[in-house]
C-alpha positions in Angstrom: -12.1 20.0 2.8 -11.4 16.5 3.9 -13.3 13.2 3.6 -14.7 13.0 7.1 -16.0 16.6 6.8 -17.7 15.7 3.5 -19.5 12.8 5.1 -20.5 14.8 8.2 -22.1 17.5 6.0 -23.6 15.0 3.6 -22.1 16.8 0.6 -22.3 15.4 -2.9 -19.1 16.8 -4.4 -17.1 13.7 -5.2 -16.3 11.9 -8.4 -17.3 8.6 -10.0 -14.7 5.8 -10.3 -13.5 5.6 -13.9 -15.2 8.8 -14.8 -13.4 11.1 -17.3 -11.6 13.0 -14.6 -10.5 9.8 -12.9 -9.2 8.3 -16.2 -7.3 11.6 -17.0 -5.6 11.4 -13.6 -4.6 7.7 -14.3 -3.2 8.6 -17.7 -1.3 11.6 -16.4 0.2 9.4 -13.6 1.1 6.7 -16.1 2.9 9.2 -18.3 4.8 10.5 -15.3 5.8 7.0 -14.2 7.0 6.1 -17.7 9.2 9.2 -17.9 10.7 8.6 -14.5 11.4 4.9 -15.1 13.1 5.7 -18.4 15.2 8.2 -16.6 16.0 5.9 -13.7 17.3 3.0 -15.8 19.7 5.3 -17.6 21.4 6.5 -14.4 24.5 5.0 -13.0 24.6 3.5 -9.5 25.3 6.7 -7.8 22.5 8.5 -9.6 20.0 5.7 -8.8 21.1 5.9 -5.1 20.3 9.6 -5.1 16.9 9.0 -6.6 16.1 6.3 -4.1 17.2 8.5 -1.2 14.9 11.3 -2.4 12.0 8.9 -2.6 12.9 7.4 0.8 12.9 10.7 2.6 10.3 12.4 0.4 7.6 9.8 1.3 7.6 10.5 5.1 8.1 14.2 4.6 5.1 14.3 2.3 3.1 12.4 4.9 4.0 14.9 7.6 3.1 17.8 5.4 -0.3 16.1 4.7 -1.0 15.7 8.4 -0.1 19.3 9.1 -2.4 20.6 6.4 -5.3 18.3 7.5 -4.7 19.2 11.2 -5.1 22.9 10.4 -8.2 22.1 8.3 -9.8 20.7 11.5 -9.4 16.9 10.7 -9.0 14.3 13.3 -5.5 12.8 12.6 -6.5 9.5 14.1 -8.2 9.0 10.7 -5.0 9.6 8.9 -2.3 7.4 10.6 0.1 5.7 8.2 -1.5 2.3 8.9 -3.0 1.5 5.5 -0.9 -0.7 3.3 0.5 2.3 1.3 1.2 4.3 4.5 3.3 1.4 5.8 5.1 1.3 2.4 6.1 5.0 2.9 7.8 4.0 6.2 9.4 0.8 4.8 10.9 2.8 1.8 13.0 4.8 4.3 14.0 1.7 6.3 14.8 -0.2 3.2 17.1 2.6 1.9 19.3 2.3 5.1 19.1 -1.5 5.2 19.8 -2.3 1.6 20.9 -5.9 2.3 17.5 -6.9 3.8 15.6 -9.5 1.8 12.1 -8.6 2.9 11.1 -5.0 2.0 11.8 -5.4 -1.7 9.5 -8.4 -1.8 6.9 -6.5 0.1 7.1 -3.7 -2.4 6.7 -6.1 -5.3 3.8 -8.1 -3.9 2.0 -5.7 -1.5 2.9 -2.0 -1.5 3.1 -1.5 -5.2 0.0 -3.5 -6.2 -1.8 -1.9 -3.2 -1.0 1.5 -4.5 -2.3 0.5 -8.0 -5.5 -0.8 -6.3 -5.9 2.5 -4.4 -5.6 4.5 -7.7 -8.2 2.3 -9.4 -10.7 2.1 -6.4 -10.1 5.4 -4.7 -11.4 5.6 -1.2 -11.2 9.4 -1.4 -13.8 9.5 -4.2 -16.2 11.5 -2.0 -13.9 14.5 -2.4 -13.6 16.8 -5.5 -11.2 15.4 -8.0 -9.5 18.8 -8.4 -8.9 21.8 -6.2 -8.9 19.6 -3.1 -5.6 19.0 -1.2 -6.4 15.6 0.1 -7.6 14.3 -3.3 -4.6 15.7 -5.2 -2.2 14.4 -2.5 -3.8 10.9 -2.6 -3.4 10.6 -6.4 0.2 11.8 -6.3 1.4 9.8 -3.4 0.0 6.5 -4.6 1.4 7.3 -8.1 4.8 7.9 -6.5 4.7 4.5 -4.7 3.9 2.8 -8.0 6.7 4.7 -9.7 9.2 3.8 -6.9 8.4 0.1 -7.2 8.3 -0.1 -11.0 11.6 1.7 -11.5 13.3 -0.7 -9.1 11.7 -3.7 -10.8 12.7 -2.5 -14.3 16.3 -1.9 -13.2 16.5 -5.3 -11.6 17.0 -4.0 -8.1 14.0 -5.9 -6.9 13.7 -9.5 -8.0 10.4 -11.1 -6.9 10.8 -14.7 -5.6 8.3 -17.3 -4.6 9.9 -17.4 -1.1 9.4 -13.6 -1.0 5.7 -14.1 -1.8 5.3 -16.2 1.4 7.5 -13.9 3.4 5.3 -11.0 2.4 2.1 -12.9 3.3 3.6 -13.8 6.8 4.7 -10.2 7.4 1.3 -8.8 6.5 -0.4 -11.3 8.8 1.9 -10.2 11.7 1.2 -6.5 10.9 -2.5 -7.0 10.5 -2.9 -8.2 14.1 -2.0 -4.9 15.8 -3.7 -2.9 13.0 -6.9 -4.8 13.6 -6.7 -4.0 17.3 -6.2 -0.3 16.5 -9.2 -0.5 14.2 -11.4 -1.9 17.0 -10.1 0.5 19.7 -10.3 3.7 17.5 -13.2 2.7 15.3 -11.1 3.0 12.2 -10.7 0.7 9.1 -7.0 0.7 8.4 -5.9 -1.9 5.8 -9.7 -2.4 5.3 -9.6 -5.5 7.6 -12.2 -4.3 10.0 -14.9 -3.8 7.4 -15.3 -3.8 3.7 -14.4 -0.8 1.5 -17.2 0.2 -0.8 -16.6 0.3 -4.5 -13.7 -2.2 -4.3 -13.2 -6.0 -4.9 -13.5 -6.5 -1.2 -17.3 -6.1 -1.6 -17.3 -9.4 -3.4 -15.4 -11.0 -0.5 -18.0 -9.8 2.0 -20.9 -10.9 -0.2 -19.4 -14.4 -0.5 -17.8 -15.0 2.9 -18.9 -12.2 5.2 -22.6 -12.6 4.8 -22.3 -16.3 5.6 -19.6 -16.4 8.3 -19.5 -12.8 9.5 -16.2 -11.0 10.3 -14.2 -14.2 10.5 -15.4 -15.2 7.1 -14.5 -11.8 5.7 -11.0 -11.9 7.1 -10.5 -15.5 5.7 -11.7 -14.4 2.3 -9.5 -11.3 2.4 -6.5 -13.5 3.1 -7.5 -15.9 0.3 -7.8 -13.0 -2.1 -4.4 -11.7 -1.1 -2.8 -15.1 -1.7 -4.5 -15.4 -5.1 -3.3 -11.9 -6.1 0.2 -12.7 -5.0 0.4 -15.8 -7.1 -1.0 -14.0 -10.1 1.7 -11.3 -9.6 4.3 -14.1 -9.4 3.2 -15.4 -12.7 3.1 -11.9 -14.3 6.6 -11.1 -13.0 7.8 -14.3 -14.6 6.3 -13.5 -17.9 7.8 -10.0 -17.8 11.2 -11.4 -16.9 11.4 -9.6 -13.5 12.2 -12.9 -11.7 15.6 -13.3 -13.4 18.2 -12.4 -10.8 20.8 -11.6 -13.6 18.7 -9.0 -15.4 19.9 -5.9 -13.5 20.1 -3.2 -16.1 23.4 -1.4 -16.3 23.4 2.4 -16.7 23.1 3.5 -20.4 25.0 6.4 -21.8 
């Protein structure tokens, strides 16, 4: 079963956001992330490099496996291109591993991909599916949890240091990316990055009610951009309070 099939058949087999099952998933993911981060900061540089490499290759391999399973389930793969924020993060993780000196991808993970994965876990757009015994649902929880884990372990180890300049670089990069994604949405009738229309049961509903109902699509996009900038600045303040913006805080391996 996959989300489009559920909608086609009009099945009521999904789960409510923040229901008991959803909260249990979130707690389990949080425990897994905590254990992984504790392990990561204790590794030496070579060990951390191996872990990052496994994540970097594991992300696209997992995405390919997902597409194969969904294809043989009868799904239209145009609905599952890696053009959502988190899907783009999977690709950027691999590029970032082989271009370690770049100054963009780390900032994008801190401001966009990591927080985007957190938002996805909180406001699941796969809630029409069963919370268990469904491949797409289980995969969605695990892959978004893995993205959050990847970002947090690098923030905690000091490998990613969020900067204010990085905030604006991330915003500019997302604007550049959003243009072709918006064209894909129009041409294929999709809603990648949720920029073509609002995602139900998410904070974007508020943006549509404030801006979209008055100014239409242009108002929704402007409100979306404004919300993103507000979230980025809140994250910048939070990272400062947590000490993540200190460039000298890289944690050495503990033995």
